[in-house]
C-alpha positions as CSV (number, residue, x, y, z in Angstrom):
1,M,11.1,103.7,96.4
2,R,9.7,104.3,99.9
3,I,12.0,102.7,102.4
4,V,11.5,102.1,106.1
5,F,14.8,101.5,107.9
6,A,15.0,99.5,111.1
7,G,18.2,99.4,113.1
8,T,19.8,100.4,116.4
9,P,23.7,100.4,116.9
10,E,26.4,102.3,115.1
11,F,26.8,99.4,112.6
12,A,23.2,100.1,111.5
13,A,23.7,103.9,111.5
14,E,26.4,103.5,108.9
15,H,23.8,101.8,106.6
16,L,21.3,104.5,107.2
17,K,23.8,107.1,106.2
18,A,24.3,105.3,102.9
19,L,20.6,105.2,102.3
20,L,20.2,108.9,103.0
21,D,22.8,109.6,100.3
22,S,21.1,107.3,97.8
23,P,18.3,108.0,95.4
24,Y,15.8,106.2,97.6
25,Q,13.4,107.9,100.1
26,V,13.7,106.9,103.8
27,V,10.2,107.6,105.0
28,A,10.6,106.4,108.6
29,V,13.1,104.8,111.0
30,Y,12.4,102.1,113.6
31,T,14.8,101.7,116.4
32,Q,14.8,100.2,119.9
33,P,13.5,102.3,122.8
34,D,16.0,104.6,124.5
35,R,18.1,102.8,127.1
36,P,19.8,104.1,130.3
37,A,23.5,104.6,129.8
38,G,26.6,106.1,131.6
39,R,27.1,106.8,135.2
40,G,24.0,108.8,135.5
41,Q,21.9,106.1,133.8
42,K,20.2,108.7,131.7
43,L,18.0,107.6,128.8
44,M,20.1,107.6,125.6
45,P,18.8,107.5,122.0
46,S,20.4,104.9,119.8
47,P,22.9,106.0,117.1
48,V,20.3,105.3,114.5
49,K,17.7,107.5,116.3
50,Q,20.3,110.3,116.6
51,L,21.0,110.2,112.9
52,A,17.3,110.1,112.0
53,V,16.4,113.0,114.2
54,A,19.3,115.0,112.7
55,H,17.7,114.5,109.2
56,D,14.1,115.1,110.4
57,I,13.0,111.5,109.7
58,P,10.1,110.2,111.7
59,V,11.2,107.8,114.4
60,F,9.2,104.9,115.8
61,Q,10.3,102.9,118.9
62,P,7.7,100.2,119.7
63,P,8.8,97.7,122.3
64,T,7.5,95.0,120.1
65,L,6.2,94.5,116.5
66,R,4.0,91.6,117.5
67,N,0.8,93.6,118.3
68,A,-1.7,94.8,115.8
69,D,-1.4,98.5,116.6
70,A,2.4,98.5,115.8
71,Q,1.7,96.6,112.6
72,A,-1.0,99.0,111.5
73,E,1.3,102.0,112.2
74,L,3.9,100.4,109.9
75,A,1.4,99.6,107.2
76,A,0.2,103.2,107.2
77,L,3.6,104.3,106.0
78,K,3.0,102.3,102.8
79,P,6.7,101.1,102.4
80,D,8.0,99.5,99.2
81,L,10.8,97.9,101.2
82,M,12.0,97.6,104.7
83,V,15.8,97.5,105.3
84,V,16.8,95.9,108.7
85,V,20.3,96.1,110.2
86,A,21.0,95.0,113.7
87,Y,17.5,96.1,114.9
88,G,17.3,93.8,117.9
89,L,13.6,93.0,117.6
90,I,12.0,90.0,115.9
91,L,9.9,90.7,112.9
92,P,6.9,88.4,112.8
93,Q,5.5,87.2,109.4
94,A,2.8,89.8,109.5
95,V,5.4,92.6,109.5
96,L,7.5,90.9,106.8
97,D,4.5,90.8,104.5
98,I,3.7,94.6,104.8
99,P,6.3,96.1,102.4
100,R,5.6,95.6,98.7
101,L,9.1,94.2,98.0
102,G,9.4,92.5,101.4
103,C,12.2,93.1,103.9
104,I,16.0,92.7,103.5
105,N,18.7,92.4,106.1
106,S,22.4,93.3,106.1
107,H,24.1,90.6,108.3
108,A,27.8,90.8,109.3
109,S,28.8,87.2,108.3
110,L,29.2,85.0,105.3
111,L,25.9,83.2,105.7
112,P,24.9,80.5,106.5
113,R,27.9,80.6,108.8
114,W,27.3,82.6,112.0
115,R,23.6,83.3,112.1
116,G,22.6,85.1,115.2
117,A,23.6,88.0,117.5
118,A,27.5,88.1,117.5
119,P,28.8,87.0,114.1
120,I,31.8,89.3,114.0
121,Q,33.3,88.3,117.3
122,R,32.5,84.6,116.8
123,A,34.3,84.6,113.4
124,V,37.5,86.0,115.1
125,E,37.2,83.7,118.0
126,A,36.9,80.7,115.8
127,G,39.9,81.6,113.7
128,D,38.0,82.0,110.5
129,A,40.0,83.0,107.4
130,A,37.4,85.4,106.2
131,S,34.2,87.3,107.1
132,G,31.9,89.6,105.2
133,V,28.4,91.0,104.9
134,T,25.5,89.1,103.4
135,V,22.4,91.0,102.2
136,M,19.4,88.6,102.3
137,R,15.7,88.5,102.0
138,M,14.1,88.1,105.5
139,E,12.1,85.1,106.5
140,A,10.5,84.3,109.9
141,G,13.5,82.2,110.8
142,L,16.7,83.6,112.3
143,D,19.0,84.8,109.4
144,T,17.7,82.0,107.2
145,G,16.4,83.9,104.2
146,P,17.7,83.7,100.6
147,M,21.0,85.5,100.0
148,L,21.0,88.4,97.6
149,L,24.6,89.7,97.7
150,K,27.8,89.0,99.5
151,V,31.0,91.0,100.1
152,V,34.1,89.3,101.6
153,T,37.1,90.4,103.6
154,P,40.0,88.4,105.0
155,I,40.5,88.2,108.7
156,S,44.0,89.1,109.5
157,A,46.1,87.7,112.4
158,D,45.8,91.1,114.3
159,D,42.1,91.8,113.7
160,T,40.0,92.4,116.8
161,G,36.3,92.3,117.1
162,G,36.4,96.1,116.9
163,S,38.6,96.4,113.8
164,L,36.5,93.8,111.9
165,H,33.3,95.5,113.0
166,D,34.5,98.8,111.6
167,R,35.6,97.3,108.3
168,L,32.3,95.5,107.8
169,A,30.4,98.7,108.7
170,K,32.0,100.3,105.7
171,M,31.5,97.3,103.4
172,G,27.8,96.6,104.2
173,P,26.1,99.9,103.2
174,P,27.1,100.0,99.5
175,A,26.2,96.3,99.3
176,V,22.7,97.2,100.6
177,V,22.3,100.1,98.1
178,Q,23.4,97.8,95.3
179,A,21.0,95.1,96.4
180,I,18.1,97.6,96.5
181,A,18.8,98.5,92.9
182,G,18.8,94.9,91.9
183,L,15.5,94.3,93.6
184,A,14.0,97.4,92.0
185,D,14.8,96.3,88.5
186,G,14.2,92.6,89.1
187,S,17.8,91.6,88.2
188,L,18.7,90.2,91.6
189,Q,17.6,86.7,92.5
190,G,18.1,85.1,96.0
191,E,20.2,82.0,96.6
192,V,18.8,79.6,99.2
193,Q,21.0,78.9,102.2
194,D,22.3,75.4,102.9
195,D,21.1,74.8,106.5
196,A,23.6,72.0,106.9
197,L,26.4,74.6,106.8
198,A,24.8,76.9,109.4
199,T,26.5,77.8,112.6
200,Y,25.1,80.0,115.4
201,A,26.8,83.1,116.8
202,H,25.6,83.2,120.5
203,K,25.2,86.5,122.2
204,L,28.3,87.7,124.0
205,N,28.4,87.8,127.8
206,R,30.9,88.9,130.5
207,D,31.2,85.5,132.1
208,E,32.7,83.9,129.0
209,A,35.2,86.7,128.9
210,R,36.8,85.4,132.1
211,I,40.1,83.8,131.0
212,D,40.4,80.0,131.7
213,W,44.1,79.6,131.6
214,S,43.8,75.8,131.2
215,R,42.7,76.4,127.6
216,P,45.3,76.3,124.8
217,A,47.1,79.6,124.2
218,V,46.1,79.7,120.6
219,E,42.4,79.7,121.6
220,L,42.9,82.4,124.2
221,E,44.8,84.7,121.9
222,R,41.9,84.6,119.5
223,L,39.4,85.1,122.3
224,I,41.2,88.2,123.5
225,R,41.2,89.7,120.1
226,A,37.5,88.8,119.5
227,F,36.3,90.3,122.8
228,N,38.2,93.7,122.2
229,P,36.6,96.2,122.7
230,W,33.7,94.4,124.4
231,P,33.2,92.5,126.7
232,V,37.0,92.5,127.2
233,C,38.8,89.3,128.5
234,H,39.8,89.5,132.1
235,S,41.4,87.6,134.9
236,T,42.6,88.3,138.5
237,L,46.0,88.9,140.1
238,D,46.5,89.4,143.8
239,G,42.7,89.5,144.2
240,E,42.3,92.3,141.7
241,S,40.7,92.3,138.3
242,V,43.0,92.6,135.3
243,K,41.6,93.3,131.8
244,V,43.6,91.8,129.0
245,L,43.3,93.7,125.7
246,A,46.1,92.2,123.6
247,A,48.4,89.2,123.7
248,N,50.8,87.2,121.5
249,L,51.6,83.5,121.4
250,S,54.7,82.7,123.4
251,T,56.7,79.6,124.6
252,G,57.1,78.2,128.1
253,K,55.5,75.7,130.5
254,G,54.0,76.0,133.9
255,A,50.8,75.7,135.8
256,P,47.9,77.4,134.0
257,G,47.9,81.1,134.9
258,E,51.5,81.0,136.3
259,I,53.6,84.1,135.4
260,L,56.7,82.7,133.7
261,S,58.5,86.0,133.1
262,A,57.9,89.7,132.7
263,S,59.8,92.3,130.6
264,K,59.1,95.3,128.5
265,D,58.1,92.9,125.8
266,G,55.2,91.4,127.7
267,L,53.9,89.4,130.6
268,V,54.4,85.7,129.8
269,V,51.7,83.5,131.3
270,A,51.4,79.7,131.1
271,C,48.3,78.2,129.5
272,G,47.0,74.7,129.1
273,D,49.1,74.4,126.0
274,Q,52.0,76.8,125.3
275,A,51.9,80.4,126.8
276,L,50.7,83.9,126.1
277,S,52.6,87.1,126.2
278,L,50.2,89.8,127.5
279,T,51.0,93.1,125.8
280,R,48.2,95.4,126.8
281,L,46.5,95.4,130.2
282,Q,44.1,97.5,132.3
283,L,44.3,97.5,136.1
284,P,41.5,98.6,138.4
285,G,41.0,102.4,138.4
286,G,43.5,102.9,135.6
287,K,43.4,103.1,131.8
288,A,44.5,100.5,129.3
289,L,48.3,100.6,128.9
290,N,51.0,98.7,127.0
291,F,52.7,96.3,129.3
292,S,56.0,98.1,128.8
293,D,54.5,101.1,130.7
294,L,53.1,98.9,133.5
295,F,56.4,97.1,133.8
296,N,58.3,100.3,134.5
297,S,55.9,101.4,137.3
298,R,54.5,98.2,138.8
299,R,57.3,95.6,138.2
300,E,56.8,94.0,141.7
301,K,53.2,93.2,140.9
302,F,54.2,90.9,138.1
303,A,56.8,88.8,139.8
304,A,57.5,85.3,138.4
305,A,55.6,82.4,139.9
306,K,52.5,84.5,140.8
307,V,49.4,83.0,139.4
308,L,46.6,84.7,137.5
309,G,43.0,83.6,137.9
310,Q,43.2,82.4,141.5
C-alpha cells in the first residue's frame, strides 16, 4: 500500500505518526508552503513537514494542486491511496482520481454536522453534547463524501477548543489506520451523508472573539471555552485589552459589561441575560493568570460599577 499523506498542522502530524507506525508505506508528504511566524517572521515549516523530514520522507509544497505540473508530480508517485488531514488546499477532481483507491479524509466532527474549517471550536460554541472524528471518502464538495468510520467522544462542561482538539487528535489516527485496512480488504463500505443535516463550521477570526456583553451568559461561557487557546475571547477595561480565558456562569443583574463584584473567586460581569464570573484573565504585557492572583495585586482595577467593553 503506497500512501501519499497530505496535511499541515499538529492535528495532521498525529495522523502521520500513526501511519509511520503502521504496515503501510508513506511514499511522500504534501503540506502547505512554509509560513512566516514568530517575532522575527522567519519562514517556519509545518508540523507535518518537520515530522516528514525527520523520517526522510520526500516533501512536496505546491501552492496549488490545480495546475497540470503539480498533478503530474503526484501521479508519478503512483499512490494507492491519499490520506488527507487538515491540509488546507482544495483537491480538484483530477487529483482525487489519481490514487488507485481514491482519497480519504479524517475530519474532526460527526459529519454531516460541522463541515468546514473549524469543526472543533464550533461544536463547543454550539453546546453540542458530543464530537468525534469521521473518516470519509473525498469528493469534490467540501466534506461531503461517503462516511467510512466514526469515533465519538462526549463534550464535557469544561472542555475547551484546545482540550477537545487534543482528544480528537488521539482518536483520529487509529480510526484512519482501521479504515485503510477496511479499504484494502474491501470490507468497508461508505455511508452517504444526509445533506439536510449538514451545518457549516466557519473559519475562526479575531473579530468574533470580541465579547459582546449583551449576549446571554450561557452563550458567552461556551464561546470563551471554544476560543481557548485561539483566537481567545477579549474585551476592554479602562481602555486596555483584557483577554478572557475561563469563566463560569454566575448570577446578578446590571448593564451589559458592568462589573458587579470582584473577589478571589472571580470577576462577576453582567451579561444580556445572567452574569459571568471571569476566572482567568490576561492583561497587556502580562501572562495569563487566575483571577485570584490578579485580585491580590490589581484590586483597584476591578472596582464595582466599572464597565467592560466600552
